[in-house]
LUMRO-749172 format. One record per residue (C-alpha): residue in one letter; x, y, z. Coordinates in steps of 0.1 Angstrom, whole numbers, plus 2048, in hexadecimal, padded with zeros to 3 digits. Layout:
! residues N
AXYZ;...
This chain:
! residues 654
MB4CDBAAB9;EB48D98AA6;FB2FD97A8D;PB25D70A87;KB17D66A66;VAFCD4DA61;QB0ED2DA58;KB09D28A30;EB0DCFFA34;IAEFCEDA43;FAFDCCEA51;NB1ECC2A4F;PB1EC9BA56;IB44C9AA59;SB46CB8A73;EB2ACA4A83;NB3CC82A84;VB5EC90A92;KB48CA0AB1;KB38C80AB7;LB5BC6DAB4;AB6CC86ACC;QB52C80AE6;VB5BC61AE8;FB7FC5FADF;PB8DC82AE8;SBB1C78AE4;VBADC70ABC;VB9EC93AB5;KBB9CABAB3;DBB1CCEAA6;GB93CC0A93;QBA4CA5A82;VBA4C82A88;DBC1C6DA8B;FBBBC4CA7F;EBD8C3BA90;ABD1C46AB1;LBAAC3AAAB;KBB3C18AA1;ABCAC15ABF;EBB0C1EAD5;LB95C06AC4;GBB6BEDACA;QBBFBE7AA7;FBE4BE5A9E;EBE9BDAA7B;TC0BBD3A6F;AC16BD9A4F;SC0BBBBA3A;EBE8BBCA4A;KBE1BDFA3D;LBD7BCFA1E;SBC0BB3A2C;EB9FBABA21;RB7BBB0A32;YB5CBAAA2A;EB41BC1A1B;LB2EBCF9FE;GB40BDB9E1;WB39BED9C1;AB3FC049A6;GB37C279B5;KB38C229D9;EB52C3A9E3;DB40C519D0;AB1DC499DF;KB30C4EA03;RB3FC6F9F9;LB1CC7A9ED;AB10C6FA0D;NB28C84A23;TB23CA2A0B;DB12CBEA17;IAF9CD1A01;VB00CF29F7;GAECD0B9E5;RACDCF79E2;TAADCFE9FE;LA8ACF89FF;KA71D139F2;YA4ED12A01;IA32D129EA;PA16D20A00;E9F9D1F9E0;DA00CF69E2;SA00CF2A05;K9DDCEAA1E;N9D8CFCA42;P9FED05A3D;D9F7D1FA5E;T9ECD02A76;T9FACE1A66;EA1ECCCA6F;NA20CB4A50;LA34CBCA32;YA35CB4A0F;IA56CBB9FB;EA5DCB49D6;GA7FCB19C8;DA9CC9A9CA;NA9AC879EB;LAC1C879F1;EABFCAD9EC;VAA1CAFA04;LAB1C95A1F;KACFCABA22;LABCCCEA23;LAA6CBBA3F;RAC2CABA52;NACCCCBA68;SAA5CD0A73;YA9CCAAA75;YABCC9EA84;NAB4C80A9B;KA8FC89A99;IA7FC73A81;KA70C54A94;MA67C41A73;IA71C3DA51;YA5FC2AA32;IA68C29A11;DA5DC169F2;PA7BC1F9DC;PA81C139B4;YA85BE89B4;NA9EBE9999;TA8ABD8986;GA9EBDD963;NA8ABF9952;DA86C1296E;FA8EC34976;IA9BC3C996;YA7FC4A9A7;RA5FC3B992;DA46C219A3;DA40C13981;FA5DC1696C;KA56BFD94E;VA56C1992C;SA59C1090B;EA79C0B8F5;EA74C2F8E4;EA6CC40903;NA8AC35916;AAA0C418F8;LA8AC628FC;LA8FC67924;EAAEC5A92C;GAC2C71938;EAA8C8E932;KA9CCA594C;DA7CCAA95E;EA6ACCD960;YA79CD2981;GA9BCCB973;EA9FCA9982;RAB7C9296F;LAA7C71969;IAB9C50962;VAAEC30951;NABFC12965;QABCBF694A;KAC7BD6950;SADDBD7933;NAF2BF5941;GB14BE2950;RB10BF5972;FAECBEC975;HAEEBE399C;SB05BF89A2;NAF0C17997;WAD0C0F9AD;LAE9C0C9C9;SAFFC2F9C8;MAD8C3C9C5;IAD1C2B9E5;YAEDC299FA;PAEFC539FF;RAD0C55A06;LACBC3DA1F;KAECC45A31;VAD9C6DA37;AAB8C5CA3F;KACAC4BA5D;DAD7C71A6B;LAADC77A6D;LAA7C59A82;TA9FC5BAA5;EAB4C47ABD;DA9AC2DABE;GA91C33A9A;VA87C18A7F;IA86C1CA58;FA6EC03A40;IA7BBFDA1C;SA63BEBA04;IA75BD69E9;DA72BB79D5;DA86B9C9CC;NA9EBAF9B3;EAB2BC39D1;VAABBB89ED;HAC9BA49F4;NADCBC29ED;LAC8BD9A01;KACABC5A20;KAF1BC5A19;IAF2BEBA1B;CADDBEFA37;DAF2BD6A4A;EB0EBF0A43;IAFFC13A49;FAE9C0AA65;GAFDBE8A75;EAF4BC7A70;EAEABC7A97;NACDBDDA8C;FABEBC8A75;IA9DBBDA82;AA88BAEA67;CA7FBA7A44;FA5BBA5A44;TA4CB92A26;WA2BBA6A16;VA15B92A04;KA0ABAB9EB;K9F0B999D5;K9D3B889DA;K9DAB749B9;G9F8B729A5;S9FFB79985;H9F6B60969;LA0DB6D950;SA2CB64962;KA3CB4494E;TA52B3996E;IA40B40994;RA24B5799C;NA34B739AF;MA21B7A9D0;VA39B919E6;EA50BA89F0;YA62BB6A0C;IA65BCDA27;LA84BD2A35;LA86BE1A56;FAA3BF0A6C;GAA9C05A88;KAC2C20A92;NAC5C0AAB4;AAB3BE9AB4;LABBBE8ADC;KAA2C0AADE;IA86BFCAC7;EA68BE6ACF;LA4EBDBAB9;FA2BBD3ABC;GA14BBCAA6;E9F1BBFA9F;E9E1BB5AC4;A9F0BD4AD1;Y9DDBEBABF;S9C4BEEADC;N9C7C0AAF4;K9DEBF9B0D;W9EAC1BB1C;Q9D1C29B37;P9D1C4FB3E;L9D7C56B61;V9C1C73B63;K99FC76B61;R987C97B5F;T96FC8DB7A;N98BC83B98;A991C94BB3;P9B6CA6BB5;K9D0C90BC3;T9F5C9BBC4;LA0DC7FBB8;VA33C7CBB9;FA45C68B9D;PA6AC5DBA4;AA83C67B90;KA8BC51B71;KA6AC40B6D;VA55C55B57;EA58C50B31;TA53C6EB1A;TA56C79AF5;LA59C9CB01;NA81CACAF3;DA98CB2B0E;GA9ACCCB24;IA8ACDBB41;YA68CE6B44;QA62CFAB63;AA49CF4B78;GA22D00B71;VA03CF5B63;YA02CE2B46;G9E4CD3B30;E9C6CDFB26;G9A5CE2B39;T99BCCAB55;S9B5CB4B4D;S9CFCCBB53;L9EDCC2B6C;LA00CDAB85;FA27CCFB84;EA30CDBBA4;TA55CD3B9C;DA65CD8B7A;IA6CCBEB64;IA8CCB6B57;IA8CC9CB3B;KAABC8DB29;NAABC6EB11;NA87C68B11;LA82C64B34;VA79C7FB55;IA98C7EB6B;NA8FC8EB8B;EA75C88BA2;IA52C9BB9B;TA35CA6BAE;VA17CA8B9C;T9F6CB2BA4;G9D3CAAB90;P9B9C94B8E;F9CCC71B8D;V9BAC52B92;W9D0C43BA6;T9DDC47BCA;QA02C4BBD3;SA06C2ABE0;K9F3C19BC3;LA0FC2DBAC;NA27C20BC2;EA1BBFEBC1;EA17BFEB9C;LA3CC0BB97;EA49BF0BAA;LA35BD4B95;GA46BE7B77;TA2BBFBB69;RA36C16B50;VA2EC3AB55;SA2BC51B36;LA2BC75B33;SA1DC80B12;SA24CA1AFD;KA03CAEB07;FA11CA8B2E;G9FAC8FB35;FA01C6EB47;N9FAC4BB3A;VA02C2BB4C;FA06C07B3A;RA02BF0B54;AA1BBD3B5D;DA04BB5B55;Q9FFBC2B32;DA1EBBBB24;EA1BB98B22;K9F8B99B0B;IA0EBB0AEF;KA14B99ACE;RA31BA6ABB;PA30BA9A94;VA35B8AA7E;DA4BB8DA62;IA2DB7EA48;LA15B9AA3F;D9F9B8CA2E;N9D0B93A2C;K9D0B84A53;M9E1BA1A5C;S9CABB6A4C;V9E9BC9A36;G9D7BC8A16;T9E4BC39F6;N9EDBD79D1;E9C8BD49CA;D9BFBE49EA;A9D7C009DE;Y9C7C009BD;Q9A1C029C9;E9B4C1D9E3;L9BEC369C4;L99EC319B5;S988C399D0;I99CC5C9D4;F9A0C659B1;N987C5099D;V99EC4A985;E9AEC27978;N9D3C2297B;I9DEC47989;L9FCC39994;DA0AC17992;YA0FBFF9AF;PA0DC159D2;KA09C069F1;P9E7C03A05;V9E2C18A22;S9DDBF8A3A;LA02BEDA32;LA0DC0CA3B;K9F6C10A5C;YA05BF0A67;LA26BF7A64;IA21C1DA75;NA11C07A90;TA2DBEFA97;IA43C0EAA5;GA25C26AAF;YA14C13AC9;FA22C23AE9;NA28C45AD5;KA10C53AC1;EA23C76AB7;FA3DC6DA9F;TA49C7CA7E;VA47C62A61;LA5BC68A43;DA5BC5CA24;FA72C66A08;FA65C519E8;SA41C5C9F3;GA33C569CF;SA0BC599D2;AA10C619F9;TA00C43A06;TA15C47A27;AA07C6AA2F;H9E1C59A29;A9EDC3FA42;V9FAC57A5C;M9DAC6BA54;Q9C1C4DA5A;L9D3C3EA79;N9D0C65A8C;A9AEC62A84;E9A7C40A91;D9BFC46AB2;G9BFC69ABA;G9E6C6CAB0;N9F9C85AA6;RA13C74A8E;KA21C8FA73;FA2EC86A53;IA47C92A39;MA43C86A15;VA5CC8B9FA;QA5BC839D6;LA6FC8F9B2;PA54C9F9A0;EA57C88981;PA43C91964;CA26C7A95E;DA23C6993C;EA0BC80924;K9FAC5F91D;S9F4C53942;E9D2C51951;A9E3C6D968;Y9EFC83953;K9C8C85940;A9B9C8C965;G9D0CAA962;F9EEC9F978;KA0ECAA96A;NA26C97984;IA27C7D99F;CA21C9B9BB;EA06CA79AD;I9F6C879B2;GA05C849DA;K9F9CA39E1;E9D7CA29D9;R9D1C809E2;I9DEC8FA09;R9C2CABA00;R9A9C909F6;A9B0C76A0F;G9B1C90A2A;E991CA0A23;K983C77A22;I990C6EA42;K980C8CA54;E95BC85A40;E95DC63A51;N967C69A6F;K94FC88A78;D93FC7EA90;K95EC77AA3;E968C8DAC1;G987C9EAB7;I987C9AA92;E985CBFA8D;N9ACCC0A99;L9B8CA4A81;D9D6CB4A6F;I9CECABA4D;G9E5CCAA3C;FA03CD0A31;KA1ECE8A28;VA2ECDFA02;FA53CEC9FE;RA68CE49DE;VA8ECE29D7;AA9ED049CB;DABDD199C5;TAC6D2A9E4;NAB9D519E9;IAD2D5C9FE;RAF6D6A9EC;WB0AD57A04;FB28D659F4;SB2DD8A9F4;EB2BD979CF;AB2EDBB9C2;IB0CDC79B2;KB10DC898C;SAFADE1978;EB06DD3959;NAF3DB0947;MAD7DB3965;TAB9DA1963;LA96DB0965;EA90D9C983;EAB4DAA993;SAABDD0989;MA8CDD199E;MA9EDCD9B7;SAA8DE29D0;DAD3DE49D0;KAD4DD59F7;DABEDB79EB;RAD3DB19CC;LAF2DB09E2;DAE1D989F9;FACED819E8;NAC2D719C5;PAAAD789AB;GA89D6F9B0;FA8AD699D6;TA6FD729F3;DA75D7DA15;IA60D5DA23;DA77D48A09;VA99D56A1C;VA8BD50A3F;YA80D2BA39;EAA6D29A2A;IAB6D37A4A;LA9CD1DA5C;LAAFCFEA4C;RACFD0BA5F;HABED05A7E;RAC3CE4A96;DAA4CD9AA3;IA8BCF3A95;PA71CDEA7A;LA69CE8A57;SA43CEAA62;AA4DD06A7C;KA38D25A7F;VA43D42A6B;EA36D63A72;KA3DD8AA63;LA41DA1A80;SA2FDBCA70;EA31DD0A8E;IA55DD3A8B;GA5ADD6A68;EA4DDC6A45;RA67DB2A43;TA72DA1A65;YA65D7FA6C;IA66D67A88;FA66D3FA86;AA5FD25AA1;DA58D44ABA;TA7FD45AC1;VA91D52A9E;VA8DD78A91;VA98D7CA6C;CA9ADA1A66;LA9BDA8A42;EA94DD1A46;EAB0DE1A2F;NAB5DFAA4C;VAB4DF3A6D;TAA9E0FA83;EAA9E17AA8;SA86E0CAAA;IA86DECA96;IAA0DE3AB3;DA8BDEFACF;KA6DDDBAC1;IA80DB9ABC;AA91DBFAE3;TA6ADBEAED;IA5FD9CADA;EA50D81AF6;PA60D69AFB;MA81D78AF3;PA8ED69AD3;MAAFD51AD9;KABAD60AB6;IAB9D7EAA4;IAC4D7FA7B;FACED9FA6E;RAD9DA9A46;DAFFDB5A45;SAF6DCAA2A;AADDDDDA42;FAFBDEEA4F;GB0FDF4A30;DB32DFBA3F;DB2DE0EA55;IB3EDF9A76;TB34E14A93;LB10E0FA85;KB0FDEDA87;TB20DEBAA6;NB0AE03ABC;TAEDDF1AAB;MAF5DD3ABC;LAFDDE3ADE;RADEDF4ADF;LACFDD3AD5;EADEDC5AF6;AAD9DE0B0C;QAB0DDBB06;MAB2DB9B08;KAC0DBAB25;KAA5DD5B33;NA88DC2B25;SA90D9FB33;GA97DACB57;EAA5D8FB6E;KAA0D72B54;KABBD80B3E;KABAD64B27;AAD6D60B0D;YAD3D6CAE9;RAE6D6AAC6;VAEAD7FAAA;EAF3D75A87;FAF8D85A65;IAF2D7DA41;
């Protein structure tokens, strides 16, 4: 009997790319290897010897090849550690705050969120000449530069000062941003977008690097944001009033943008609680949806008097219901009215809550597209507004320099989120967490269910700064506290609004850390054992690293499962054992040191049946017969309890 292992690597980007290539050109992938000459032939490229040295147009810099290799290297020996004491409403929230190097974080998230992020916004370092790679305010004294260059912060992350006197000034910045954007692209949905704030220092290079990563054809806009009400009078040349926001799409052909006039709710519900039940037939491929691909069985969906009876299964592929469906409920329209509107081009949407909404064909022309100049007329805010927002939250002057205003982020989110208010926004240079603030504010205003993922390096605050004096040791502490305070303020300001109690103002906190699992077998060494190790059982010392917790191990395993978000529910199955858990209601992680028949029998009774069960190799020692018999018992019990369903499941070992 074969006993598969939990994979050590989280995501292999090269392997994923080879699989995609094999789908398009099966003949060029042989035994997992790419035949590049065959690939060129498939593309109609037949080079002569003299042509192989031909020049081509591209952006190059010192260190580019290393940056490419870095982007395609999987992360090994690192994980995300759950920090419950810093989290807010962890049992119900779908939001995340992650502390650590954002390149490591992006790679750690790549499996769980592959093709899942609708929008990314980042405000990276502008490369002004006196900056650290991850800071929003980069100006430090010469003495501080000498002290800090090459030093590490409290979490061991290296801080690098990139001065204009450096011969690789632009190259260093490009080498920093390239792999992050390359990995981030993998996270975007096919109709996803990335907004990047930047100023004059690197906007030209950033545009070229995005052209290369996302494709020139997927460039959508370069917004000019008027960031000040009054320019600086200290300048000896011009008063700088603007910054830029580059916008690229994963696939520009699938993206539709909406301007300020699109904010009113032009989508209309097709159900009213007071209506008498009607049965409507929706033709195949006429209903859009944000639901994941798959088959949803016929039955009652939705809640209360607005619930609907789906009398046929719902088959979804590529955000479209591809089969004809028959639905009974309190619909506003009759069948003839529905047919008439569909003929006119009216769009029908099925929400993730299984409610129908329609966008009338005659409303399309009323929508304005966004303009590429964002100023006070657009109500997008300025630096002064952002300063006042932080002041009102913390009651501290200059707690963090140069944050973005909430209104600007709300505007950007609305340009892509008009039809769909249930997507995830990622910001991996999150700073003071303006993006999270904007997501919560928008959800309170329009009843949306957008989620946020904030990522920030825990840079220490200068001991002379107002932030440090106010008790904040690093930028992450500022960001997390802003979310806490802003969320409560939003709820208080909207306390009379129906459903406000359901607003998600929580977040789970994770921190990049070393792996908890000894992925390579190691003999237990009795000598030179640390105090922590001496407190561990023999089997725990064999399987796990000092300082681990069971929850840490469960989350590390979760990261290796495609399409399961890090916000998924994790529960202890105390009725089975003190070290047995389940996440996303579908994967059981049994960390018991000994697996008894009772444990096996109880796992087999879990409803719904888990799709995977993970055990420890050490629970069976060297007894292959015990391991084989235990798995046979599990299989027999699973068949017995599943009855006619006979669902497939998988067993793996660590």
